[in-house]
C-alpha positions, 0 to 999 in steps of 0.5 A: 472301427470299419475301413473302407476302399475308395478307387477314384479318377477321372479324365479329360478327352481333351487336355483340357477339355469335356471332363468327369470323374468317378468314384467308388466305395468299398466295403474292404472287409468284405468286398461289396460296393456301397457307393458310388459317384461321377459327374461331368465337371465340364472343361478340365485337365485330366489331373484336376478330375482325379483330384476330383474323384478322389474329392469326391470317394473321401466324401462319400466315406466320410458320408457313410462312417466319419470314424472309419479308415479308407485305403484309396486306390488310384491310376493317378500316381501324380494324385499318389505321389501329391497326397502322400507327399513324395511329391510337391502340389505346384500346380494352382489349380490342384492346391485347394483340391489336394488341400479339401482333399486332405481335410475329410478326415484327420490325419493318418486315418487315409492311405494311398495306393498306385494301382495299373489302370486294368484294375481301376474299371469301375471308377473309370467307367463311372470317369466315362460315364458322367463324361458321356451325360455331359456330352449329351447336355445332361447329368451321370445319374444312378440310372444312367451307370445301367440304362438311362443317361439324365439328360433334360429331355430325358432320352434313352442313349442310344449307344451302351454306356462307354466301355472302360478305358484311359484319361483320354476316353472313346479310344477302342471306339476311334481305334474302331473308325480309324481301321476304316481309313487309316494313313501312313504313322511315324516310328521310334526315332526314325524305325522302319515300316513295316512290310504289310499292312496289320488290319487288327492293329492300330496305326497299321503300316502301308510298304512304304510308310513310317511306323508310331511314334517316329519320326524322319523328314517332313512336315507334320501331317497333324495340323498340316503344315508345310516343312519350314512354314508356321503354320499360324493359331490354332491347329485343326481339332483332333477328328472327332469321336464317335458313339461306341461301336459295334465290335463287327464295326459295323453302324446303325442309323442310328449311331450314325445320328449318334454320331453327328450329336457326338461330333456337335459334341466333340465340336463345340468343346475343342473349340473352347478349347482351341480358339483360333488363333493364339487365344484374346489378349484379356488372357494375359501372356501364355507361359509358351513351351517351344518343343525343340526335338535333337539333332540326328544321332547315327542311329536316326537314318538307320531308322532304329528304336531309340529310346531313354533305355538304350545306348545314349548315342551323342549327334552324328556331325550331321546331328550338330550342324542340325542345332547349330541352324535351329539355335541361328533361327531360335536367337533372330527369335530372340524369344527365349527366356529358359532351355530346358533339355532332357537329361539322355547325350541327345538333348544335352548336346542339343541343347548345350549348342542353343543355349550357348547361341542364346547367352543361357543356361540349360536345365536339366529335366528329368520327365523330358527322357524318351520312352523307354523301348526295352528289348526293341531299344537299337533294332529295327521295326522289321528285327522287332517284328520278326523278334516280338511279333504280338508284343510289337502288334500289341503296342501298335494295338493300345496306349497301354501296352509296353515293348517288349522287356519291361519298356514304358507305354503311351500311356505312361510317356503321357502321364509323366509328359502330363505331369513335366509339363504341369510341373515345368507351367509353374515354374515359367508363367508368362515366359518363353520356355525352349524345351530339348525332347525327343519325338514322343515327349514333343507329340504328347504334349502337341496331343495333350494340348489339342485333345488328341485322342492316343492314336493321334502320336501314330498321325505324326512326325517330327525331323529331326529338330524341327521345331513346335509351339504351344502355348498355355493359359492363365483358364487351361486352354492351349493352342499349338503353332507347328514349325516342323521341318528346320533344317534348310534353315541357316 
């Protein structure tokens, strides 16, 4: 009996956003590639695209030999765990895809394995090529993998196919663009800024600017919200991804033209994903997540990394007062129907204060926990730079990099938050739910809703006890409102 290896991946440039998948079938004995498949599928979520990639890979294997056994390798923990039967499938868009995938081969002939993203580069490349083809108005063909895109006009691309990347795709090119014009960044739970710029790193800090993934008081730079002022409607869409960058970051006339075409394609996609203001009434009542960052802890004013792997500090007196103010404001609005909290002490305490004021119980959701910062827990940014400079530079340069000592990468956090979002959406359709969580999870909810690249985490800043709101509609679209600083409210 023949055995095939199926490697599959899917991505969405925005979540949801323009999406595509890639799948590869190879011979398990020889490693020879037998079949490639890729397709641009329009606007979809990352998870739906991943399932479509799985389905395409299984169908390709079945066409080669219906009697074969198949070993599937994917970097999507969600798909692997769900198809293995260890996790339930609740999202309505994924249930039929999973059921269809399970019917391609008889039960017991398909096994699943999770692999790191760097070991899934072939399928990832195909998914990116499919999305590139879709951005140019065409579809992927085998020739587009090495030469031309099968567009309506038959025109050759102005730049090489996009290199392998994560599900957001194009991150390397955006990093290159950002290297030519960075803004200040935010730091994990207020971690102190770097002392000097690091020109080769993503979101490099300048003296006096906050560092990635964290919070100090002040308005969010994303969407240009004013502290304490609600910004109605959807936030400004993420900057369009440029076309593939040259190694020396230089720009040619051809690349400039490609940038314009790509910008227009991404602009159209952004208008599809987030319409101006809240979505039309015929979309029905959205599931609305009100995202509340916990109040201040003793580590917050000291600007120390404080994730899920540290000392789990409780709120300070200032933090409890901030939680009380947020509770009073939410009680006046009267819209919260349920309260869900991260399991960490500072969020449970904040959630308890708010829930008591609202007369609601608190549900604990492990997926809302903060990123684990490994050996950096409890250190300032300057201390991390002094003790672990290479690891810090790698972390600043790539969402796949982990903090020293086996911490959690931003890419892994994003996958966890996306799965948590889908579970909560299935459980709270049409309801307004308060999610009490942390800096990185909130930034990730907002980033995914806006279809922004991982680099956008470095451009957001959240104060303690701040609020952000994301509404999710029946068609998969999302809209964001920001109300960052609530510390002045009484």
